[in-house]
C-alpha positions as CSV (number, residue, x, y, z in Angstrom):
1,X,133.0,-168.3,47.9
2,X,133.8,-170.5,50.8
3,X,132.1,-168.1,53.2
4,X,129.0,-168.1,51.0
5,X,128.9,-171.9,51.0
6,X,129.1,-172.0,54.8
7,X,126.2,-169.5,55.1
8,X,124.1,-171.5,52.6
9,X,124.7,-174.7,54.5
10,X,123.8,-173.0,57.8
11,X,120.6,-171.6,56.4
12,X,119.7,-175.0,54.9
13,X,120.3,-176.6,58.3
14,X,118.0,-174.1,60.0
15,X,115.3,-174.5,57.3
16,X,115.3,-178.3,57.4
17,X,113.5,-178.6,60.8
18,X,111.0,-176.0,59.7
19,X,110.1,-178.1,56.6
20,X,109.7,-181.2,58.7
21,X,107.4,-179.4,61.1
22,X,105.2,-178.0,58.3
23,X,104.9,-181.3,56.5
24,X,104.0,-183.0,59.8
25,X,101.1,-180.6,60.1
26,X,99.7,-181.3,56.6
27,X,96.3,-183.1,56.5
28,X,96.0,-186.8,55.7
29,X,93.5,-187.2,52.9
30,X,92.2,-189.7,50.4
31,X,90.0,-188.7,47.4
32,X,88.1,-191.6,46.0
33,X,85.7,-192.1,43.0
34,X,82.4,-191.8,44.7
35,X,81.2,-192.8,48.2
36,X,84.0,-194.5,50.2
37,X,84.1,-197.5,52.5
38,X,85.8,-196.3,55.7
39,X,87.5,-198.6,58.2
40,X,88.9,-197.0,61.4
41,X,90.9,-199.1,63.8
42,X,92.1,-197.4,67.0
43,X,93.8,-198.4,70.3
44,X,93.4,-195.1,72.2
45,X,92.7,-191.4,71.9
46,X,89.3,-189.8,71.0
47,X,87.7,-190.4,67.6
48,X,85.5,-187.6,66.3
49,X,83.7,-188.1,63.0
50,X,81.7,-185.4,61.1
51,X,80.6,-184.7,57.5
52,X,81.4,-181.8,55.3
53,X,84.1,-183.1,52.9
54,X,83.7,-183.2,49.1
55,X,82.2,-186.3,47.5
56,X,84.6,-189.2,47.9
57,X,87.0,-187.3,50.3
58,X,88.1,-188.6,53.7
59,X,90.3,-186.2,55.6
60,X,92.2,-186.2,58.9
61,X,93.2,-182.6,59.8
62,X,96.6,-181.9,61.3
63,X,98.2,-185.4,60.6
64,X,98.1,-186.6,64.2
65,X,101.2,-188.5,65.5
66,X,101.4,-192.1,64.3
67,X,98.1,-192.1,62.4
68,X,98.2,-193.8,59.0
69,X,95.7,-193.6,56.2
70,X,95.7,-196.0,53.2
71,X,93.5,-196.9,50.3
72,X,92.3,-200.5,49.8
73,X,90.3,-202.3,47.1
74,X,86.7,-203.1,48.0
75,X,85.7,-206.6,47.1
76,X,81.9,-206.9,47.3
77,X,82.1,-210.7,47.3
78,X,83.8,-210.7,50.7
79,X,82.8,-207.4,52.2
80,X,79.2,-206.7,51.2
81,X,77.6,-209.3,53.5
82,X,78.2,-208.6,57.2
83,X,77.4,-210.7,60.2
84,X,75.3,-208.3,62.2
85,X,75.7,-209.5,65.8
86,X,72.8,-209.6,68.2
87,X,73.7,-207.5,71.2
88,X,73.1,-210.4,73.6
89,X,75.5,-212.6,71.8
90,X,78.6,-210.3,71.7
91,X,78.2,-207.7,74.5
92,X,81.0,-208.1,76.9
93,X,83.4,-209.5,74.3
94,X,85.9,-207.7,72.1
95,X,85.0,-209.2,68.8
96,X,83.9,-206.8,66.2
97,X,81.8,-206.9,63.1
98,X,83.4,-209.1,60.4
99,X,82.8,-209.5,56.7
100,X,81.3,-212.8,55.7
101,X,84.0,-215.4,55.0
102,X,86.3,-214.4,57.8
103,X,86.8,-216.4,61.0
104,X,84.2,-215.4,63.6
105,X,81.4,-216.8,65.7
106,X,78.7,-216.4,63.1
107,X,76.2,-219.1,64.2
108,X,72.5,-218.4,63.7
109,X,72.2,-217.7,67.4
110,X,74.9,-215.1,67.4
111,X,74.2,-212.9,64.4
112,X,72.0,-212.0,61.4
113,X,73.4,-211.7,57.9
114,X,72.9,-208.2,56.3
115,X,73.9,-207.5,52.7
116,X,75.1,-204.0,51.9
117,X,75.2,-202.7,48.2
118,X,79.0,-202.1,48.1
119,X,80.7,-201.2,44.8
120,X,83.9,-202.9,43.6
121,X,87.0,-200.8,43.3
122,X,89.8,-198.9,45.2
123,X,87.5,-196.6,47.2
124,X,88.2,-198.2,50.6
125,X,90.0,-195.9,53.1
126,X,91.7,-197.6,56.1
127,X,92.7,-195.5,59.1
128,X,95.0,-196.9,61.8
129,X,95.3,-194.9,65.0
130,X,97.8,-196.0,67.6
131,X,96.6,-193.7,70.3
132,X,96.1,-190.0,69.1
133,X,93.0,-187.9,69.3
134,X,91.7,-188.1,65.7
135,X,89.2,-185.9,63.8
136,X,87.9,-187.6,60.7
137,X,86.0,-185.6,58.1
138,X,83.8,-187.7,55.8
139,X,81.7,-186.9,52.7
140,X,77.9,-186.6,53.0
141,X,77.7,-190.0,51.3
142,X,79.6,-193.2,52.2
143,X,78.9,-196.8,51.6
144,X,80.0,-198.1,55.0
145,X,81.8,-196.8,58.1
146,X,83.3,-199.6,60.3
147,X,85.0,-198.5,63.5
148,X,87.0,-200.9,65.8
149,X,87.4,-198.3,68.5
150,X,89.3,-200.3,71.1
151,X,89.8,-198.0,74.2
152,X,88.9,-194.9,72.2
153,X,85.7,-192.9,73.0
154,X,83.8,-192.2,69.8
155,X,81.7,-189.2,68.8
156,X,79.8,-189.1,65.5
157,X,77.7,-186.2,64.3
158,X,75.4,-185.7,61.3
159,X,76.7,-188.6,59.1
160,X,74.6,-190.5,56.6
161,X,75.3,-194.1,55.8
162,X,75.6,-197.6,57.4
163,X,77.9,-197.8,60.4
164,X,79.1,-200.5,62.7
165,X,81.1,-199.6,65.9
166,X,82.7,-201.9,68.5
167,X,84.8,-200.9,71.4
168,X,85.3,-200.7,75.2
169,X,84.6,-197.0,75.7
170,X,81.7,-194.5,75.4
171,X,80.0,-193.8,72.1
172,X,78.0,-190.6,71.4
173,X,75.8,-190.3,68.3
174,X,74.1,-187.0,67.3
175,X,71.8,-186.7,64.3
176,X,73.2,-189.8,62.6
177,X,71.3,-191.5,59.8
178,X,71.5,-195.0,58.4
179,X,71.4,-198.7,59.4
180,X,73.7,-198.8,62.4
181,X,74.9,-200.7,65.4
182,X,77.1,-200.1,68.4
183,X,78.4,-202.8,70.7
184,X,80.6,-201.4,73.6
185,X,81.6,-201.9,77.2
186,X,81.0,-198.2,77.9
187,X,78.1,-195.8,77.7
188,X,76.0,-195.1,74.6
189,X,74.3,-191.7,74.2
190,X,72.3,-191.4,71.0
191,X,70.0,-188.5,70.0
192,X,67.9,-187.7,67.0
193,X,68.8,-190.8,64.9
194,X,67.2,-191.8,61.7
195,X,67.0,-195.3,60.1
196,X,67.5,-198.4,62.3
197,X,69.7,-198.9,65.3
198,X,71.0,-201.7,67.4
199,X,72.8,-200.6,70.6
200,X,74.3,-203.0,73.2
201,X,76.4,-202.1,76.3
202,X,78.0,-204.5,78.7
203,X,78.7,-202.2,81.6
204,X,77.6,-198.7,80.7
205,X,74.3,-196.7,80.6
206,X,72.4,-196.5,77.3
207,X,70.5,-193.2,76.8
208,X,68.4,-192.7,73.7
209,X,66.2,-189.8,72.6
210,X,64.4,-190.5,69.4
211,X,61.5,-189.5,67.1
212,X,59.7,-191.2,64.2
213,X,62.8,-190.9,62.0
214,X,64.2,-193.9,63.9
215,X,62.1,-196.5,62.2
216,X,63.1,-199.4,64.5
217,X,65.6,-200.2,67.2
218,X,66.9,-202.9,69.5
219,X,68.6,-201.9,72.8
220,X,70.4,-204.2,75.2
221,X,72.2,-203.5,78.5
222,X,73.9,-206.1,80.7
223,X,74.6,-204.1,83.9
224,X,74.0,-200.5,83.0
225,X,70.5,-198.9,82.9
226,X,68.5,-197.9,79.8
227,X,66.8,-194.5,79.6
228,X,64.8,-194.0,76.4
229,X,62.8,-190.9,75.7
230,X,60.3,-191.5,72.9
231,X,59.3,-188.3,71.0
232,X,57.8,-190.3,68.1
233,X,57.7,-193.8,66.7
234,X,58.1,-195.1,63.1
235,X,57.0,-198.5,61.9
236,X,58.9,-200.5,64.5
237,X,59.3,-202.9,66.0
238,X,61.3,-201.6,69.0
239,X,62.8,-203.9,71.6
240,X,64.5,-203.2,74.9
241,X,66.2,-205.8,77.0
242,X,68.3,-205.7,80.2
243,X,69.8,-208.3,82.4
244,X,70.5,-206.9,85.9
245,X,69.8,-203.3,85.2
246,X,66.6,-201.3,85.1
247,X,64.8,-199.6,82.1
248,X,63.0,-196.3,82.1
249,X,60.8,-195.5,79.1
250,X,59.6,-191.9,78.8
251,X,56.8,-191.1,76.3
252,X,55.9,-187.7,75.0
253,X,52.2,-186.7,75.0
254,X,50.4,-187.8,71.8
255,X,52.7,-190.7,70.9
256,X,50.8,-193.8,70.0
257,X,52.2,-197.2,70.8
258,X,51.5,-200.8,71.7
259,X,53.6,-201.6,74.8
260,X,54.4,-205.0,76.4
261,X,56.7,-204.9,79.4
262,X,57.8,-207.8,81.6
263,X,60.5,-208.3,84.3
264,X,61.3,-211.8,85.6
265,X,62.7,-210.6,89.0
266,X,61.8,-206.9,89.1
267,X,58.7,-204.8,89.1
268,X,56.9,-203.1,86.2
269,X,55.4,-199.6,86.9
270,X,53.1,-197.8,84.6
271,X,52.7,-194.1,85.3
272,X,51.1,-193.0,82.1
273,X,47.8,-191.0,82.2
274,X,44.9,-193.6,82.4
275,X,42.9,-191.4,80.1
276,X,45.2,-192.1,77.2
277,X,46.0,-195.7,77.9
278,X,44.0,-198.9,77.5
279,X,45.5,-201.6,79.8
280,X,44.9,-205.2,78.7
281,X,46.9,-206.7,81.5
282,X,48.7,-205.3,84.6
283,X,50.5,-207.1,87.4
284,X,53.6,-206.6,89.6
285,X,55.9,-208.0,86.9
286,X,54.1,-207.2,83.6
287,X,51.9,-204.8,81.8
288,X,50.4,-204.8,78.3
289,X,48.7,-201.7,77.0
290,X,47.7,-199.5,74.1
291,X,48.8,-195.8,74.3
292,X,46.9,-193.0,72.4
293,X,45.0,-195.5,70.2
294,X,48.0,-197.7,69.4
295,X,51.0,-197.6,67.1
296,X,54.3,-199.4,66.7
297,X,55.1,-202.3,68.9
298,X,57.4,-201.6,71.8
299,X,58.6,-204.7,73.8
300,X,60.6,-204.3,77.0
301,X,62.0,-207.2,79.0
302,X,64.4,-207.4,82.0
303,X,65.7,-210.5,83.8
304,X,66.0,-208.8,87.2
305,X,65.7,-205.1,86.8
306,X,62.8,-202.7,87.4
307,X,60.9,-201.2,84.4
308,X,59.3,-197.8,84.6
309,X,57.0,-196.4,81.9
310,X,56.2,-192.8,82.5
311,X,55.4,-189.4,80.7
312,X,58.5,-187.7,79.4
313,X,59.7,-185.0,81.8
């Protein structure tokens, strides 16, 4: 009997670490009643967000080291109205989007109030990442995704819903739909977006490839350049602004637009086919023209950078 007990204890001791390892690998997940509100706060490591989870489910595969996931109660009175910063007001700072009623610089010059139709209830999911690479699976419907990325690069693919992202690293968006904004100190690379988009970068390059599904946008770069390939335009308006950097606007054949471009200290170059453009004004620092019979309004302005408008390569 004594020998049997010793063997049992030994086997239990060997099995215990195995149980710990297996439990550490289990996914973190929260299942909510309907579309969730997702808050992600990170200080490091890559954040990758993609859809495919069941309705109401938010999942983090593999339970990365130190990552925490908790549920919180959504209060529409304090969370549904967001101060939506203008890129020029907050680019270069580390202040993120904040619900109305919380301390922030929410002067009329600094932001625009946007109201989101959030439901009341315990369908909020808070994710805190102290520095791991994190994959976040989300449902095809969510009410809001708010990412305070910190030093983390962010990649988002094929999601649908409002999103606000602030951080100091690169942000990549692929086939993302909804009312969204990105303010970062790194690069922004956005392709095939739908809805509306505000993108602002302090030091990085901003690259956008869009079609008519992107109904309107506002792009701002402080020191990095802006490259925008227009494959189609929605209702508009579309605004591009740089400080010291240049802007290159590439237009696919057949796209109609009304374009006004000015640079205070740089040059404005129009390389579009004269047969498809009607130029109202042209000078070294400005051009105003109608392309392919006109369309949505596109306004481009730079303080000191050069502006180039050319056919898409």
